[in-house]
PDB file of N, CA, C and O in Angstrom:
ATOM      1  N   MET A   1       3.872   7.844   2.435  1.00  0.00           N
ATOM      2  CA  MET A   1       3.545   7.957   1.025  1.00  0.00           C
ATOM      3  C   MET A   1       2.605   6.824   0.621  1.00  0.00           C
ATOM      4  O   MET A   1       2.792   5.677   1.028  1.00  0.00           O
ATOM      5  N   ILE A   2       1.606   7.150  -0.170  1.00  0.00           N
ATOM      6  CA  ILE A   2       0.614   6.170  -0.613  1.00  0.00           C
ATOM      7  C   ILE A   2       1.163   5.426  -1.831  1.00  0.00           C
ATOM      8  O   ILE A   2       1.610   6.035  -2.803  1.00  0.00           O
ATOM      9  N   THR A   3       1.118   4.084  -1.754  1.00  0.00           N
ATOM     10  CA  THR A   3       1.570   3.284  -2.889  1.00  0.00           C
ATOM     11  C   THR A   3       0.478   3.240  -3.959  1.00  0.00           C
ATOM     12  O   THR A   3      -0.666   3.626  -3.718  1.00  0.00           O
ATOM     13  N   GLN A   4       0.853   2.767  -5.129  1.00  0.00           N
ATOM     14  CA  GLN A   4      -0.108   2.681  -6.231  1.00  0.00           C
ATOM     15  C   GLN A   4      -1.238   1.709  -5.884  1.00  0.00           C
ATOM     16  O   GLN A   4      -2.390   1.967  -6.232  1.00  0.00           O
ATOM     17  N   LYS A   5      -0.934   0.594  -5.204  1.00  0.00           N
ATOM     18  CA  LYS A   5      -1.971  -0.371  -4.815  1.00  0.00           C
ATOM     19  C   LYS A   5      -2.931   0.238  -3.805  1.00  0.00           C
ATOM     20  O   LYS A   5      -4.138   0.017  -3.895  1.00  0.00           O
ATOM     21  N   GLU A   6      -2.419   0.997  -2.849  1.00  0.00           N
ATOM     22  CA  GLU A   6      -3.273   1.661  -1.860  1.00  0.00           C
ATOM     23  C   GLU A   6      -4.160   2.701  -2.533  1.00  0.00           C
ATOM     24  O   GLU A   6      -5.324   2.865  -2.167  1.00  0.00           O
ATOM     25  N   ASP A   7      -3.607   3.402  -3.517  1.00  0.00           N
ATOM     26  CA  ASP A   7      -4.379   4.402  -4.245  1.00  0.00           C
ATOM     27  C   ASP A   7      -5.522   3.736  -5.013  1.00  0.00           C
ATOM     28  O   ASP A   7      -6.643   4.245  -5.013  1.00  0.00           O
ATOM     29  N   LYS A   8      -5.250   2.600  -5.669  1.00  0.00           N
ATOM     30  CA  LYS A   8      -6.289   1.868  -6.391  1.00  0.00           C
ATOM     31  C   LYS A   8      -7.351   1.355  -5.429  1.00  0.00           C
ATOM     32  O   LYS A   8      -8.539   1.379  -5.753  1.00  0.00           O
ATOM     33  N   LEU A   9      -6.940   0.887  -4.244  1.00  0.00           N
ATOM     34  CA  LEU A   9      -7.897   0.412  -3.243  1.00  0.00           C
ATOM     35  C   LEU A   9      -8.812   1.548  -2.801  1.00  0.00           C
ATOM     36  O   LEU A   9     -10.017   1.348  -2.650  1.00  0.00           O
ATOM     37  N   ASN A  10      -8.260   2.726  -2.594  1.00  0.00           N
ATOM     38  CA  ASN A  10      -9.069   3.882  -2.192  1.00  0.00           C
ATOM     39  C   ASN A  10     -10.092   4.237  -3.269  1.00  0.00           C
ATOM     40  O   ASN A  10     -11.228   4.589  -2.951  1.00  0.00           O
ATOM     41  N   VAL A  11      -9.704   4.149  -4.526  1.00  0.00           N
ATOM     42  CA  VAL A  11     -10.638   4.405  -5.627  1.00  0.00           C
ATOM     43  C   VAL A  11     -11.733   3.337  -5.628  1.00  0.00           C
ATOM     44  O   VAL A  11     -12.908   3.659  -5.799  1.00  0.00           O
ATOM     45  N   ASN A  12     -11.355   2.064  -5.436  1.00  0.00           N
ATOM     46  CA  ASN A  12     -12.334   0.969  -5.435  1.00  0.00           C
ATOM     47  C   ASN A  12     -13.314   1.091  -4.280  1.00  0.00           C
ATOM     48  O   ASN A  12     -14.473   0.700  -4.421  1.00  0.00           O
ATOM     49  N   LYS A  13     -12.886   1.619  -3.150  1.00  0.00           N
ATOM     50  CA  LYS A  13     -13.777   1.775  -1.995  1.00  0.00           C
ATOM     51  C   LYS A  13     -14.921   2.747  -2.301  1.00  0.00           C
ATOM     52  O   LYS A  13     -15.950   2.715  -1.626  1.00  0.00           O
ATOM     53  N   LYS A  14     -14.755   3.600  -3.300  1.00  0.00           N
ATOM     54  CA  LYS A  14     -15.829   4.512  -3.696  1.00  0.00           C
ATOM     55  C   LYS A  14     -16.988   3.755  -4.340  1.00  0.00           C
ATOM     56  O   LYS A  14     -18.080   4.305  -4.486  1.00  0.00           O
ATOM     57  N   MET A  15     -16.759   2.495  -4.729  1.00  0.00           N
ATOM     58  CA  MET A  15     -17.803   1.661  -5.337  1.00  0.00           C
ATOM     59  C   MET A  15     -18.737   1.040  -4.295  1.00  0.00           C
ATOM     60  O   MET A  15     -19.795   0.523  -4.653  1.00  0.00           O
ATOM     61  N   ILE A  16     -18.368   1.081  -3.028  1.00  0.00           N
ATOM     62  CA  ILE A  16     -19.188   0.479  -1.973  1.00  0.00           C
ATOM     63  C   ILE A  16     -20.577   1.109  -1.994  1.00  0.00           C
ATOM     64  O   ILE A  16     -20.729   2.331  -1.998  1.00  0.00           O
ATOM     65  N   GLY A  17     -21.592   0.232  -2.009  1.00  0.00           N
ATOM     66  CA  GLY A  17     -22.977   0.672  -2.054  1.00  0.00           C
ATOM     67  C   GLY A  17     -23.537   0.781  -3.461  1.00  0.00           C
ATOM     68  O   GLY A  17     -24.739   0.993  -3.626  1.00  0.00           O
ATOM     69  N   GLN A  18     -22.699   0.642  -4.480  1.00  0.00           N
ATOM     70  CA  GLN A  18     -23.127   0.750  -5.871  1.00  0.00           C
ATOM     71  C   GLN A  18     -23.645  -0.586  -6.400  1.00  0.00           C
ATOM     72  O   GLN A  18     -23.184  -1.650  -5.986  1.00  0.00           O
ATOM     73  N   THR A  19     -24.602  -0.520  -7.310  1.00  0.00           N
ATOM     74  CA  THR A  19     -25.101  -1.707  -7.992  1.00  0.00           C
ATOM     75  C   THR A  19     -24.194  -1.988  -9.179  1.00  0.00           C
ATOM     76  O   THR A  19     -23.853  -1.086  -9.944  1.00  0.00           O
ATOM     77  N   VAL A  20     -23.805  -3.257  -9.326  1.00  0.00           N
ATOM     78  CA  VAL A  20     -22.927  -3.668 -10.420  1.00  0.00           C
ATOM     79  C   VAL A  20     -23.505  -4.900 -11.100  1.00  0.00           C
ATOM     80  O   VAL A  20     -24.319  -5.622 -10.525  1.00  0.00           O
ATOM     81  N   TYR A  21     -23.072  -5.126 -12.327  1.00  0.00           N
ATOM     82  CA  TYR A  21     -23.448  -6.314 -13.096  1.00  0.00           C
ATOM     83  C   TYR A  21     -22.273  -7.279 -13.037  1.00  0.00           C
ATOM     84  O   TYR A  21     -21.168  -6.942 -13.462  1.00  0.00           O
ATOM     85  N   VAL A  22     -22.507  -8.479 -12.513  1.00  0.00           N
ATOM     86  CA  VAL A  22     -21.449  -9.477 -12.356  1.00  0.00           C
ATOM     87  C   VAL A  22     -21.542 -10.466 -13.505  1.00  0.00           C
ATOM     88  O   VAL A  22     -22.598 -11.050 -13.746  1.00  0.00           O
ATOM     89  N   GLN A  23     -20.426 -10.654 -14.218  1.00  0.00           N
ATOM     90  CA  GLN A  23     -20.358 -11.599 -15.324  1.00  0.00           C
ATOM     91  C   GLN A  23     -19.491 -12.778 -14.891  1.00  0.00           C
ATOM     92  O   GLN A  23     -18.264 -12.682 -14.868  1.00  0.00           O
ATOM     93  N   GLU A  24     -20.139 -13.890 -14.547  1.00  0.00           N
ATOM     94  CA  GLU A  24     -19.397 -15.082 -14.143  1.00  0.00           C
ATOM     95  C   GLU A  24     -19.109 -15.955 -15.357  1.00  0.00           C
ATOM     96  O   GLU A  24     -19.823 -15.905 -16.358  1.00  0.00           O
ATOM     97  N   LYS A  25     -18.073 -16.740 -15.255  1.00  0.00           N
ATOM     98  CA  LYS A  25     -17.660 -17.580 -16.377  1.00  0.00           C
ATOM     99  C   LYS A  25     -18.697 -18.631 -16.758  1.00  0.00           C
ATOM    100  O   LYS A  25     -18.789 -19.000 -17.928  1.00  0.00           O
ATOM    101  N   ALA A  26     -19.461 -19.109 -15.819  1.00  0.00           N
ATOM    102  CA  ALA A  26     -20.455 -20.158 -16.069  1.00  0.00           C
ATOM    103  C   ALA A  26     -21.789 -19.580 -16.563  1.00  0.00           C
ATOM    104  O   ALA A  26     -22.826 -20.230 -16.437  1.00  0.00           O
ATOM    105  N   SER A  27     -21.767 -18.379 -17.118  1.00  0.00           N
ATOM    106  CA  SER A  27     -22.963 -17.703 -17.639  1.00  0.00           C
ATOM    107  C   SER A  27     -24.004 -17.411 -16.564  1.00  0.00           C
ATOM    108  O   SER A  27     -25.180 -17.219 -16.872  1.00  0.00           O
ATOM    109  N   ASN A  28     -23.581 -17.378 -15.323  1.00  0.00           N
ATOM    110  CA  ASN A  28     -24.480 -16.998 -14.234  1.00  0.00           C
ATOM    111  C   ASN A  28     -24.297 -15.506 -13.970  1.00  0.00           C
ATOM    112  O   ASN A  28     -23.693 -15.114 -12.971  1.00  0.00           O
ATOM    113  N   ASN A  29     -24.816 -14.687 -14.863  1.00  0.00           N
ATOM    114  CA  ASN A  29     -24.696 -13.239 -14.718  1.00  0.00           C
ATOM    115  C   ASN A  29     -25.798 -12.720 -13.810  1.00  0.00           C
ATOM    116  O   ASN A  29     -26.934 -13.191 -13.872  1.00  0.00           O
ATOM    117  N   TRP A  30     -25.465 -11.747 -12.965  1.00  0.00           N
ATOM    118  CA  TRP A  30     -26.427 -11.230 -12.022  1.00  0.00           C
ATOM    119  C   TRP A  30     -26.043  -9.802 -11.602  1.00  0.00           C
ATOM    120  O   TRP A  30     -24.907  -9.364 -11.781  1.00  0.00           O
ATOM    121  N   TYR A  31     -27.029  -9.098 -11.040  1.00  0.00           N
ATOM    122  CA  TYR A  31     -26.811  -7.766 -10.490  1.00  0.00           C
ATOM    123  C   TYR A  31     -26.615  -7.899  -8.990  1.00  0.00           C
ATOM    124  O   TYR A  31     -27.269  -8.716  -8.342  1.00  0.00           O
ATOM    125  N   GLY A  32     -25.716  -7.099  -8.442  1.00  0.00           N
ATOM    126  CA  GLY A  32     -25.480  -7.146  -7.004  1.00  0.00           C
ATOM    127  C   GLY A  32     -24.997  -5.802  -6.491  1.00  0.00           C
ATOM    128  O   GLY A  32     -24.783  -4.862  -7.256  1.00  0.00           O
ATOM    129  N   GLU A  33     -24.832  -5.735  -5.180  1.00  0.00           N
ATOM    130  CA  GLU A  33     -24.383  -4.522  -4.519  1.00  0.00           C
ATOM    131  C   GLU A  33     -22.989  -4.732  -3.951  1.00  0.00           C
ATOM    132  O   GLU A  33     -22.733  -5.736  -3.285  1.00  0.00           O
ATOM    133  N   VAL A  34     -22.091  -3.797  -4.207  1.00  0.00           N
ATOM    134  CA  VAL A  34     -20.734  -3.873  -3.667  1.00  0.00           C
ATOM    135  C   VAL A  34     -20.800  -3.616  -2.167  1.00  0.00           C
ATOM    136  O   VAL A  34     -21.288  -2.579  -1.719  1.00  0.00           O
ATOM    137  N   ILE A  35     -20.298  -4.587  -1.398  1.00  0.00           N
ATOM    138  CA  ILE A  35     -20.287  -4.490   0.066  1.00  0.00           C
ATOM    139  C   ILE A  35     -18.947  -3.953   0.557  1.00  0.00           C
ATOM    140  O   ILE A  35     -18.890  -3.166   1.502  1.00  0.00           O
ATOM    141  N   ASP A  36     -17.858  -4.392  -0.104  1.00  0.00           N
ATOM    142  CA  ASP A  36     -16.519  -3.985   0.323  1.00  0.00           C
ATOM    143  C   ASP A  36     -15.537  -4.143  -0.828  1.00  0.00           C
ATOM    144  O   ASP A  36     -15.770  -4.920  -1.755  1.00  0.00           O
ATOM    145  N   ALA A  37     -14.443  -3.405  -0.761  1.00  0.00           N
ATOM    146  CA  ALA A  37     -13.316  -3.592  -1.675  1.00  0.00           C
ATOM    147  C   ALA A  37     -12.266  -4.346  -0.867  1.00  0.00           C
ATOM    148  O   ALA A  37     -11.619  -3.772   0.009  1.00  0.00           O
ATOM    149  N   GLU A  38     -12.099  -5.635  -1.164  1.00  0.00           N
ATOM    150  CA  GLU A  38     -11.195  -6.462  -0.370  1.00  0.00           C
ATOM    151  C   GLU A  38      -9.736  -6.105  -0.611  1.00  0.00           C
ATOM    152  O   GLU A  38      -8.945  -6.054   0.331  1.00  0.00           O
ATOM    153  N   ASP A  39      -9.379  -5.861  -1.851  1.00  0.00           N
ATOM    154  CA  ASP A  39      -8.057  -5.348  -2.203  1.00  0.00           C
ATOM    155  C   ASP A  39      -8.206  -4.598  -3.510  1.00  0.00           C
ATOM    156  O   ASP A  39      -9.325  -4.305  -3.932  1.00  0.00           O
ATOM    157  N   TYR A  40      -7.111  -4.288  -4.149  1.00  0.00           N
ATOM    158  CA  TYR A  40      -7.206  -3.446  -5.348  1.00  0.00           C
ATOM    159  C   TYR A  40      -7.727  -4.183  -6.570  1.00  0.00           C
ATOM    160  O   TYR A  40      -7.956  -3.559  -7.606  1.00  0.00           O
ATOM    161  N   GLU A  41      -7.922  -5.514  -6.475  1.00  0.00           N
ATOM    162  CA  GLU A  41      -8.429  -6.284  -7.614  1.00  0.00           C
ATOM    163  C   GLU A  41      -9.715  -7.054  -7.339  1.00  0.00           C
ATOM    164  O   GLU A  41     -10.279  -7.635  -8.265  1.00  0.00           O
ATOM    165  N   THR A  42     -10.198  -7.078  -6.099  1.00  0.00           N
ATOM    166  CA  THR A  42     -11.399  -7.857  -5.791  1.00  0.00           C
ATOM    167  C   THR A  42     -12.380  -7.073  -4.926  1.00  0.00           C
ATOM    168  O   THR A  42     -12.005  -6.245  -4.096  1.00  0.00           O
ATOM    169  N   PHE A  43     -13.662  -7.378  -5.165  1.00  0.00           N
ATOM    170  CA  PHE A  43     -14.754  -6.771  -4.412  1.00  0.00           C
ATOM    171  C   PHE A  43     -15.565  -7.862  -3.739  1.00  0.00           C
ATOM    172  O   PHE A  43     -15.603  -8.993  -4.223  1.00  0.00           O
ATOM    173  N   LEU A  44     -16.212  -7.539  -2.633  1.00  0.00           N
ATOM    174  CA  LEU A  44     -17.205  -8.397  -2.013  1.00  0.00           C
ATOM    175  C   LEU A  44     -18.554  -7.869  -2.491  1.00  0.00           C
ATOM    176  O   LEU A  44     -18.915  -6.725  -2.213  1.00  0.00           O
ATOM    177  N   VAL A  45     -19.308  -8.726  -3.224  1.00  0.00           N
ATOM    178  CA  VAL A  45     -20.567  -8.312  -3.829  1.00  0.00           C
ATOM    179  C   VAL A  45     -21.681  -9.194  -3.302  1.00  0.00           C
ATOM    180  O   VAL A  45     -21.532 -10.413  -3.221  1.00  0.00           O
ATOM    181  N   LYS A  46     -22.810  -8.570  -2.940  1.00  0.00           N
ATOM    182  CA  LYS A  46     -23.971  -9.286  -2.393  1.00  0.00           C
ATOM    183  C   LYS A  46     -25.043  -9.420  -3.462  1.00  0.00           C
ATOM    184  O   LYS A  46     -25.449  -8.435  -4.079  1.00  0.00           O
ATOM    185  N   ASN A  47     -25.497 -10.656  -3.673  1.00  0.00           N
ATOM    186  CA  ASN A  47     -26.602 -10.921  -4.588  1.00  0.00           C
ATOM    187  C   ASN A  47     -27.899 -10.686  -3.820  1.00  0.00           C
ATOM    188  O   ASN A  47     -28.160 -11.408  -2.857  1.00  0.00           O
ATOM    189  N   PRO A  48     -28.725  -9.709  -4.202  1.00  0.00           N
ATOM    190  CA  PRO A  48     -29.935  -9.397  -3.432  1.00  0.00           C
ATOM    191  C   PRO A  48     -30.998 -10.498  -3.491  1.00  0.00           C
ATOM    192  O   PRO A  48     -31.841 -10.589  -2.598  1.00  0.00           O
ATOM    193  N   LYS A  49     -30.968 -11.330  -4.527  1.00  0.00           N
ATOM    194  CA  LYS A  49     -31.970 -12.392  -4.627  1.00  0.00           C
ATOM    195  C   LYS A  49     -31.676 -13.542  -3.676  1.00  0.00           C
ATOM    196  O   LYS A  49     -32.594 -14.093  -3.067  1.00  0.00           O
ATOM    197  N   THR A  50     -30.402 -13.910  -3.541  1.00  0.00           N
ATOM    198  CA  THR A  50     -30.034 -15.057  -2.700  1.00  0.00           C
ATOM    199  C   THR A  50     -29.405 -14.647  -1.373  1.00  0.00           C
ATOM    200  O   THR A  50     -29.211 -15.488  -0.495  1.00  0.00           O
ATOM    201  N   GLN A  51     -29.085 -13.359  -1.220  1.00  0.00           N
ATOM    202  CA  GLN A  51     -28.395 -12.814  -0.046  1.00  0.00           C
ATOM    203  C   GLN A  51     -26.971 -13.360   0.098  1.00  0.00           C
ATOM    204  O   GLN A  51     -26.318 -13.132   1.116  1.00  0.00           O
ATOM    205  N   GLU A  52     -26.493 -14.081  -0.920  1.00  0.00           N
ATOM    206  CA  GLU A  52     -25.141 -14.640  -0.906  1.00  0.00           C
ATOM    207  C   GLU A  52     -24.127 -13.533  -1.188  1.00  0.00           C
ATOM    208  O   GLU A  52     -24.354 -12.668  -2.034  1.00  0.00           O
ATOM    209  N   GLN A  53     -23.008 -13.575  -0.467  1.00  0.00           N
ATOM    210  CA  GLN A  53     -21.922 -12.641  -0.698  1.00  0.00           C
ATOM    211  C   GLN A  53     -20.775 -13.397  -1.351  1.00  0.00           C
ATOM    212  O   GLN A  53     -20.363 -14.453  -0.871  1.00  0.00           O
ATOM    213  N   LYS A  54     -20.259 -12.847  -2.454  1.00  0.00           N
ATOM    214  CA  LYS A  54     -19.190 -13.502  -3.197  1.00  0.00           C
ATOM    215  C   LYS A  54     -18.042 -12.540  -3.424  1.00  0.00           C
ATOM    216  O   LYS A  54     -18.245 -11.338  -3.597  1.00  0.00           O
ATOM    217  N   THR A  55     -16.836 -13.081  -3.421  1.00  0.00           N
ATOM    218  CA  THR A  55     -15.661 -12.317  -3.805  1.00  0.00           C
ATOM    219  C   THR A  55     -15.568 -12.364  -5.320  1.00  0.00           C
ATOM    220  O   THR A  55     -15.549 -13.441  -5.916  1.00  0.00           O
ATOM    221  N   VAL A  56     -15.509 -11.177  -5.950  1.00  0.00           N
ATOM    222  CA  VAL A  56     -15.558 -11.073  -7.400  1.00  0.00           C
ATOM    223  C   VAL A  56     -14.365 -10.245  -7.885  1.00  0.00           C
ATOM    224  O   VAL A  56     -14.036  -9.213  -7.301  1.00  0.00           O
ATOM    225  N   SER A  57     -13.734 -10.705  -8.947  1.00  0.00           N
ATOM    226  CA  SER A  57     -12.627  -9.971  -9.552  1.00  0.00           C
ATOM    227  C   SER A  57     -13.131  -8.669 -10.172  1.00  0.00           C
ATOM    228  O   SER A  57     -14.255  -8.602 -10.670  1.00  0.00           O
ATOM    229  N   ILE A  58     -12.306  -7.658 -10.136  1.00  0.00           N
ATOM    230  CA  ILE A  58     -12.646  -6.371 -10.748  1.00  0.00           C
ATOM    231  C   ILE A  58     -12.911  -6.528 -12.243  1.00  0.00           C
ATOM    232  O   ILE A  58     -13.642  -5.731 -12.830  1.00  0.00           O
ATOM    233  N   PHE A  59     -12.323  -7.548 -12.859  1.00  0.00           N
ATOM    234  CA  PHE A  59     -12.484  -7.766 -14.296  1.00  0.00           C
ATOM    235  C   PHE A  59     -13.806  -8.443 -14.648  1.00  0.00           C
ATOM    236  O   PHE A  59     -14.164  -8.524 -15.823  1.00  0.00           O
ATOM    237  N   ASP A  60     -14.542  -8.933 -13.634  1.00  0.00           N
ATOM    238  CA  ASP A  60     -15.809  -9.622 -13.854  1.00  0.00           C
ATOM    239  C   ASP A  60     -17.026  -8.780 -13.504  1.00  0.00           C
ATOM    240  O   ASP A  60     -18.143  -9.296 -13.502  1.00  0.00           O
ATOM    241  N   ILE A  61     -16.840  -7.497 -13.207  1.00  0.00           N
ATOM    242  CA  ILE A  61     -17.972  -6.637 -12.883  1.00  0.00           C
ATOM    243  C   ILE A  61     -18.038  -5.454 -13.838  1.00  0.00           C
ATOM    244  O   ILE A  61     -17.027  -5.001 -14.373  1.00  0.00           O
ATOM    245  N   ARG A  62     -19.246  -4.975 -14.031  1.00  0.00           N
ATOM    246  CA  ARG A  62     -19.497  -3.788 -14.849  1.00  0.00           C
ATOM    247  C   ARG A  62     -20.365  -2.845 -14.040  1.00  0.00           C
ATOM    248  O   ARG A  62     -21.262  -3.284 -13.320  1.00  0.00           O
ATOM    249  N   GLY A  63     -20.110  -1.584 -14.150  1.00  0.00           N
ATOM    250  CA  GLY A  63     -20.915  -0.598 -13.447  1.00  0.00           C
ATOM    251  C   GLY A  63     -22.288  -0.464 -14.078  1.00  0.00           C
ATOM    252  O   GLY A  63     -22.468  -0.748 -15.262  1.00  0.00           O
ATOM    253  N   CYS A  64     -23.252  -0.030 -13.286  1.00  0.00           N
ATOM    254  CA  CYS A  64     -24.627   0.163 -13.771  1.00  0.00           C
ATOM    255  C   CYS A  64     -25.030   1.606 -13.504  1.00  0.00           C
ATOM    256  O   CYS A  64     -24.617   2.218 -12.520  1.00  0.00           O
ATOM    257  N   ARG A  65     -25.829   2.117 -14.389  1.00  0.00           N
ATOM    258  CA  ARG A  65     -26.385   3.464 -14.173  1.00  0.00           C
ATOM    259  C   ARG A  65     -27.814   3.306 -13.707  1.00  0.00           C
ATOM    260  O   ARG A  65     -28.568   2.485 -14.230  1.00  0.00           O
ATOM    261  N   SER A  66     -28.183   4.111 -12.704  1.00  0.00           N
ATOM    262  CA  SER A  66     -29.558   4.033 -12.218  1.00  0.00           C
ATOM    263  C   SER A  66     -30.383   5.179 -12.696  1.00  0.00           C
ATOM    264  O   SER A  66     -31.569   5.262 -12.374  1.00  0.00           O
TER     265      SER A  66
END
């Protein structure tokens, strides 16, 4: 049986490859690409300008429409 956390992780994995807007607390907002869903509350997001990969809370990202 799939737990609620596993179900949320599966939904988050659908974000892989999507462009998102990252809102950091220090006003360093940027656009990036979701590389992985680490767990049901965090994503690994790559900044295309710096090539840096950061772990970002689900509460600090916003989806983008292309």
